[in-house]
N, C-alpha and C positions, 0 to 999 in steps of 0.2 A: 962714405966709408963704414960708419958702422952698420947700418942699414942693409948689407949687403953683408955681414955676420949672421943677422939675425935669422934665421932663415921659419918660414911661414907655416903655420902648425894646418894641416888639411883633416876635415872627416874624408870617411869612407865614399860619402856622397859627392864631396869635391872631388878628391881622387879620379873619380867617376865621372864627373861632368868633364875634366881638365883631359881626361884618356880619349874618349868621347868626340869631343871638340877638334883634336888635334889630330883622329884619325881621318874624322869625317876632311879637314880642313888639305890636308894631305892628298887625298883622293880624289877630292875634286879638285885641285889644283894642280896635283900631278898626273892624271890616268890622262891629261892628252900629249903627252911628253911617251906614256907610256905609249899609247897606240900609234902613236907616230911611228917609235922606234923598234914595235912588231912591225909594222908594216913597212917599215924602210931596211927591215932584218933582212940581209943577205942568202940566210939559211931558205926563204921561201922562195922558188921559184916565180911566182905570183902573189901578188899583194894581198893578204888577208882585209886589207876595208877596212879595218876594224874604226869603228865610230869613234872619237872622242866620246860621247855622250855615252857610250856603252859600258859604263863604268860598274853596274850593279854587280856582275859574277869579279871584278876585281875587287869591288871594297867590300865585299864578305869574305874573299882572302885574307885579305889584310887586317881584317878584325880577328879572323881567328886566326890567322898568323902571330898577333901579336896578344891576343888572350893567351896563348902559350905558355907565355913568357910570364903571365902574372905571379905561377906556382912558384917561379924559380927566384920570385922576385919578394917577395911576402911569404910572410908565416901562409902556413896551409888555411886555419879560420880566416884571416883576414882577407887572405886571395878570395876563398870563395863567398865573405858578404861581397866586397867589389866586384865579383864576377857576376852576382844575382842584380846587384845593382843595375850593372849595366846592360843583361839582360834586359830590366822591367823597362830600361829608358830606352835604349834599340826596340823592344815589341810595339811599346807606342809607337815612335818613328818608323817604323814600318807597318806599322796599322794593322800590328797580329797579336796573339795572344803571346802571355809568356811562355806558357808551355809550349805552343808552335814556333814562335822564333827559336826559344831552347833546342830542340828538335832540330831545328834548319841548322844551327849550328853544330852540332853534335853529327850532324846529318855531315856536313862541309870537314869535321874533323876526323873523322871515320873516312871518308876519299881522301884526304890530303895526307892520312897515316896509311891510306892501302896503296893510293899510286909512288910511295914515298920509298916503301920496304925495300929495301932492310936498313932505310937511313934514317937516322932521328932529326937529321938537318933541316929545320922549319925551313930557312928561305929557301933549300933543294927542293923542299915543297910543295912550297907557295908555287915558285916557279913553274913546276911540273901541273900545280893547277891550270894555273892562269894558260898553259900548253893546252890540257883539257878543256878546261870551260869555254874556251874561244874557239874549240874545234884545228887547230892549228895542224893538223897533220893532213888533213888534207890540202895544205900549200907548200910541202916539202918537196925537197924529189925525189922521184921514185924510188932512189934504196933507203932511204929515213922510212917515208909512206909504205912501204910495205911492211916494214920492221912494225911497222904502227909504234917507233919512239923518236921522240926530240932529236934532234941533232943536237948532238953533246957541246959545240958551238955558242948555239942559239941559249940555252940553258944556261954555258955559263955569264953571259953576255946579261942574263934574265935575272940572275943569282945577283948582279952586281947592282941591278935596278931593286930589285924587291928588298936588299938588304936596306936601303935607302926610308923603305916604308917600315922599319919596326921602331918600336918606342923606345928612346934612350931615357931607359932608366937612371943611368949616369947622372946625365943633367938635371934631370925631373928632381933628385937628392942633394942634389950640393943648393936647389931653393927651398925645397919643400924639406918639411919631418911633418909626418903622419903620428895623428890622435891616435892614442891607447884605448 
């Protein structure tokens, strides 16, 4: 009982490790279902046939989406430190330099911001990014294909899915606290 009242203190490095491991775990375990949902969605006249192994773009979108919440969760200095540690660790995992990895993430952030404009809703932006990166326009009916816009019903369904890939900071802070 008392053990549940004591919060474990974590360093920025430990927070970064937990964050990265959780993101990869959810992407690895969840993308199979996401691909299946997209492939079977009634918004498409032909199934996009997305492979359950084709989670690279999806993983980057989930990373970018979750990074966008760091600044609203932490003080600016701590958010910057944690983000830098995350970039260093992910750059190693992707076998890239930190500079190249940071550029790739910033490019994804710009891409999501651009296709999501004027909305600031990151989950909606992530859904639109999935639509673009997996070239889903070519599988829609002629009306939406000509408009070059996602079917809004597909986006609504995708928003519900993508919301489950956003890190739950409230639950995290119930269990842990950060070293100052």
